[in-house]
OpenMM code with the backbone's topology and positions (N, CA, C; nanometers):
from openmm import Vec3, app, unit

residues = "MET PRO SER PRO GLY MET GLY GLY GLY ALA ASP ARG GLY ALA GLU PRO GLU ARG GLU ALA GLU ARG ARG LYS ARG ARG ALA GLN PHE LEU ARG GLU LEU ALA GLU ALA ARG GLN LEU ARG ASP ARG VAL GLN PRO ARG ARG ALA LYS THR ALA ARG LEU ARG HIS ALA MET ARG MET ARG THR PHE ARG TRP".split()
positions = [
    Vec3(-16.1117, -10.0134, -13.3875),
    Vec3(-16.0632, -10.1116, -13.2923),
    Vec3(-16.1723, -10.2082, -13.2460),
    Vec3(-16.2967, -10.1648, -13.2238),
    Vec3(-16.3972, -10.2585, -13.1756),
    Vec3(-16.4365, -10.3633, -13.2810),
    Vec3(-16.4044, -10.3411, -13.4071),
    Vec3(-16.4453, -10.4341, -13.5129),
    Vec3(-16.3920, -10.5762, -13.4922),
    Vec3(-16.2620, -10.5954, -13.4599),
    Vec3(-16.2141, -10.7328, -13.4423),
    Vec3(-16.2883, -10.8057, -13.3305),
    Vec3(-16.3180, -10.7371, -13.2221),
    Vec3(-16.3902, -10.8014, -13.1122),
    Vec3(-16.5299, -10.8423, -13.1548),
    Vec3(-16.5963, -10.7549, -13.2291),
    Vec3(-16.7316, -10.7854, -13.2743),
    Vec3(-16.7281, -10.8982, -13.3771),
    Vec3(-16.6288, -10.8952, -13.4645),
    Vec3(-16.6163, -11.0002, -13.5656),
    Vec3(-16.5916, -11.1349, -13.5011),
    Vec3(-16.5092, -11.1375, -13.3982),
    Vec3(-16.4820, -11.2619, -13.3278),
    Vec3(-16.6070, -11.3162, -13.2617),
    Vec3(-16.6879, -11.2267, -13.2045),
    Vec3(-16.8117, -11.2696, -13.1418),
    Vec3(-16.9090, -11.3251, -13.2442),
    Vec3(-16.9159, -11.2636, -13.3603),
    Vec3(-17.0051, -11.3110, -13.4652),
    Vec3(-16.9600, -11.4490, -13.5137),
    Vec3(-16.8273, -11.4690, -13.5262),
    Vec3(-16.7761, -11.5990, -13.5679),
    Vec3(-16.8094, -11.7054, -13.4642),
    Vec3(-16.7975, -11.6696, -13.3378),
    Vec3(-16.8272, -11.7669, -13.2331),
    Vec3(-16.9756, -11.8019, -13.2329),
    Vec3(-17.0600, -11.7048, -13.2633),
    Vec3(-17.2029, -11.7299, -13.2690),
    Vec3(-17.2397, -11.8220, -13.3848),
    Vec3(-17.1695, -11.8085, -13.4960),
    Vec3(-17.1985, -11.8901, -13.6141),
    Vec3(-17.1331, -12.0277, -13.6034),
    Vec3(-17.0327, -12.0423, -13.5193),
    Vec3(-16.9587, -12.1682, -13.5097),
    Vec3(-17.0462, -12.2873, -13.4678),
    Vec3(-17.1316, -12.2737, -13.3662),
    Vec3(-17.2177, -12.3883, -13.3304),
    Vec3(-17.3095, -12.4303, -13.4446),
    Vec3(-17.3566, -12.3343, -13.5235),
    Vec3(-17.4400, -12.3689, -13.6384),
    Vec3(-17.3591, -12.4488, -13.7399),
    Vec3(-17.2364, -12.4043, -13.7655),
    Vec3(-17.1512, -12.4769, -13.8593),
    Vec3(-17.1207, -12.6166, -13.8064),
    Vec3(-17.0958, -12.6255, -13.6753),
    Vec3(-17.0665, -12.7541, -13.6122),
    Vec3(-17.1874, -12.8471, -13.6236),
    Vec3(-17.3064, -12.7944, -13.6005),
    Vec3(-17.4280, -12.8752, -13.6107),
    Vec3(-17.4479, -12.9225, -13.7545),
    Vec3(-17.4235, -12.8344, -13.8492),
    Vec3(-17.4375, -12.8707, -13.9906),
    Vec3(-17.3363, -12.9785, -14.0281),
    Vec3(-17.2141, -12.9644, -13.9784),
    Vec3(-17.1098, -13.0638, -14.0063),
    Vec3(-17.1491, -13.1995, -13.9481),
    Vec3(-17.2008, -13.1980, -13.8254),
    Vec3(-17.2432, -13.3241, -13.7633),
    Vec3(-17.3585, -13.3869, -13.8386),
    Vec3(-17.4503, -13.3045, -13.8885),
    Vec3(-17.5641, -13.3553, -13.9651),
    Vec3(-17.5148, -13.4219, -14.0937),
    Vec3(-17.4217, -13.3539, -14.1636),
    Vec3(-17.3665, -13.4104, -14.2873),
    Vec3(-17.2908, -13.5398, -14.2586),
    Vec3(-17.2148, -13.5413, -14.1489),
    Vec3(-17.1371, -13.6604, -14.1131),
    Vec3(-17.2295, -13.7776, -14.0817),
    Vec3(-17.3369, -13.7522, -14.0068),
    Vec3(-17.4329, -13.8584, -13.9740),
    Vec3(-17.4964, -13.9137, -14.1006),
    Vec3(-17.5320, -13.8252, -14.1934),
    Vec3(-17.5907, -13.8684, -14.3205),
    Vec3(-17.4908, -13.9538, -14.3983),
    Vec3(-17.3651, -13.9111, -14.4012),
    Vec3(-17.2617, -13.9860, -14.4725),
    Vec3(-17.2447, -14.1251, -14.4121),
    Vec3(-17.2417, -14.1329, -14.2778),
    Vec3(-17.2226, -14.2623, -14.2131),
    Vec3(-17.3423, -14.3547, -14.2366),
    Vec3(-17.4631, -14.2968, -14.2397),
    Vec3(-17.5819, -14.3788, -14.2701),
    Vec3(-17.5716, -14.4357, -14.4109),
    Vec3(-17.5338, -14.3509, -14.5067),
    Vec3(-17.5214, -14.3963, -14.6457),
    Vec3(-17.4101, -14.4992, -14.6603),
    Vec3(-17.3026, -14.4811, -14.5867),
    Vec3(-17.1917, -14.5761, -14.5919),
    Vec3(-17.2352, -14.7126, -14.5397),
    Vec3(-17.3079, -14.7137, -14.4287),
    Vec3(-17.3572, -14.8397, -14.3729),
    Vec3(-17.4544, -14.9067, -14.4690),
    Vec3(-17.5391, -14.8265, -14.5324),
    Vec3(-17.6348, -14.8807, -14.6287),
    Vec3(-17.5621, -14.9423, -14.7478),
    Vec3(-17.4601, -14.8739, -14.7961),
    Vec3(-17.3822, -14.9255, -14.9089),
    Vec3(-17.3112, -15.0548, -14.8702),
    Vec3(-17.2611, -15.0612, -14.7484),
    Vec3(-17.1929, -15.1819, -14.7016),
    Vec3(-17.2907, -15.2991, -14.6949),
    Vec3(-17.4119, -15.2742, -14.6453),
    Vec3(-17.5130, -15.3802, -14.6387),
    Vec3(-17.5507, -15.4284, -14.7781),
    Vec3(-17.5646, -15.3342, -14.8705),
    Vec3(-17.5979, -15.3701, -15.0078),
    Vec3(-17.4869, -15.4548, -15.0691),
    Vec3(-17.3634, -15.4154, -15.0473),
    Vec3(-17.2497, -15.4907, -15.1012),
    Vec3(-17.2467, -15.6317, -15.0415),
    Vec3(-17.2770, -15.6420, -14.9107),
    Vec3(-17.2772, -15.7730, -14.8468),
    Vec3(-17.3853, -15.8631, -14.9066),
    Vec3(-17.4994, -15.8039, -14.9418),
    Vec3(-17.6067, -15.8831, -15.0020),
    Vec3(-17.5708, -15.9265, -15.1432),
    Vec3(-17.5032, -15.8378, -15.2166),
    Vec3(-17.4712, -15.8663, -15.3565),
    Vec3(-17.3519, -15.9608, -15.3684),
    Vec3(-17.2560, -15.9498, -15.2767),
    Vec3(-17.1346, -16.0316, -15.2834),
    Vec3(-17.1157, -16.1072, -15.1512),
    Vec3(-17.1961, -16.2115, -15.1273),
    Vec3(-17.1897, -16.2799, -14.9979),
    Vec3(-17.0543, -16.3440, -14.9678),
    Vec3(-16.9869, -16.3951, -15.0696),
    Vec3(-16.8577, -16.4612, -15.0429),
    Vec3(-16.7550, -16.3594, -14.9942),
    Vec3(-16.7505, -16.2443, -15.0620),
    Vec3(-16.6573, -16.1397, -15.0227),
    Vec3(-16.6916, -16.0874, -14.8828),
    Vec3(-16.8214, -16.0772, -14.8542),
    Vec3(-16.8650, -16.0300, -14.7228),
    Vec3(-16.8215, -16.1281, -14.6148),
    Vec3(-16.8322, -16.2577, -14.6444),
    Vec3(-16.7931, -16.3581, -14.5455),
    Vec3(-16.6438, -16.3501, -14.5161),
    Vec3(-16.5622, -16.3387, -14.6208),
    Vec3(-16.4181, -16.3302, -14.5981),
    Vec3(-16.3836, -16.2014, -14.5233),
    Vec3(-16.4554, -16.0938, -14.5537),
    Vec3(-16.4305, -15.9683, -14.4822),
    Vec3(-16.4654, -15.9834, -14.3349),
    Vec3(-16.5761, -16.0517, -14.3063),
    Vec3(-16.6158, -16.0763, -14.1666),
    Vec3(-16.5107, -16.1597, -14.0943),
    Vec3(-16.4630, -16.2650, -14.1615),
    Vec3(-16.3609, -16.3507, -14.1003),
    Vec3(-16.2311, -16.2739, -14.0764),
    Vec3(-16.1930, -16.1921, -14.1736),
    Vec3(-16.0725, -16.1110, -14.1592),
    Vec3(-16.0853, -16.0148, -14.0407),
    Vec3(-16.2033, -15.9529, -14.0313),
    Vec3(-16.2276, -15.8587, -13.9211),
    Vec3(-16.2220, -15.9323, -13.7862),
    Vec3(-16.2819, -16.0515, -13.7809),
    Vec3(-16.2795, -16.1301, -13.6570),
    Vec3(-16.1358, -16.1657, -13.6181),
    Vec3(-16.0558, -16.2018, -13.7176),
    Vec3(-15.9160, -16.2355, -13.6901),
    Vec3(-15.8405, -16.1134, -13.6379),
    Vec3(-15.8657, -15.9978, -13.6986),
    Vec3(-15.8024, -15.8744, -13.6519),
    Vec3(-15.8401, -15.8464, -13.5074),
    Vec3(-15.9683, -15.8669, -13.4751),
    Vec3(-16.0137, -15.8397, -13.3386),
    Vec3(-15.9513, -15.9374, -13.2394),
    Vec3(-15.9359, -16.0630, -13.2810),
    Vec3(-15.8769, -16.1617, -13.1907),
    Vec3(-15.7308, -16.1320, -13.1624),
    Vec3(-15.6593, -16.0827, -13.2623),
    Vec3(-15.5159, -16.0593, -13.2441),
    Vec3(-15.4856, -15.9213, -13.1883),
    Vec3(-15.5871, -15.8380, -13.1754),
    Vec3(-15.5664, -15.7020, -13.1238),
    Vec3(-15.5412, -15.7082, -12.9742),
    Vec3(-15.4415, -15.6341, -12.9273),
    Vec3(-15.4084, -15.6306, -12.7847),
    Vec3(-15.4725, -15.5109, -12.7203),
    Vec3(-15.5509, -15.5300, -12.6178),
    Vec3(-15.6131, -15.4189, -12.5451),
    Vec3(-15.5148, -15.3650, -12.4517),
] * unit.nanometer
topology = app.Topology()
chain = topology.addChain("A")
for resn in residues:
    res = topology.addResidue(resn, chain)
    for name in ("N", "CA", "C"):
        topology.addAtom(name, app.Element.getBySymbol(name[0]), res)
C-alpha cells in the first residue's frame, strides 16, 4: 500500500526537473526560430516587407 504514495512523491520530485528541461528546450527552439526568421528576412527582403505590412494590417484591424 505505501508504494503508490511513494511513487507519487517521486514523480512530483522529478516533475520540476522535467518542467525545467521542457522550458530550456522551448527557449532554445524559440531562439532558433527567431534566428531563422531573421535569416529569411535577409535573404528574401521583398517577402519580408510584405509579411511586415500584412502583420501591421492585422494589428490595425484587431479589436482589443
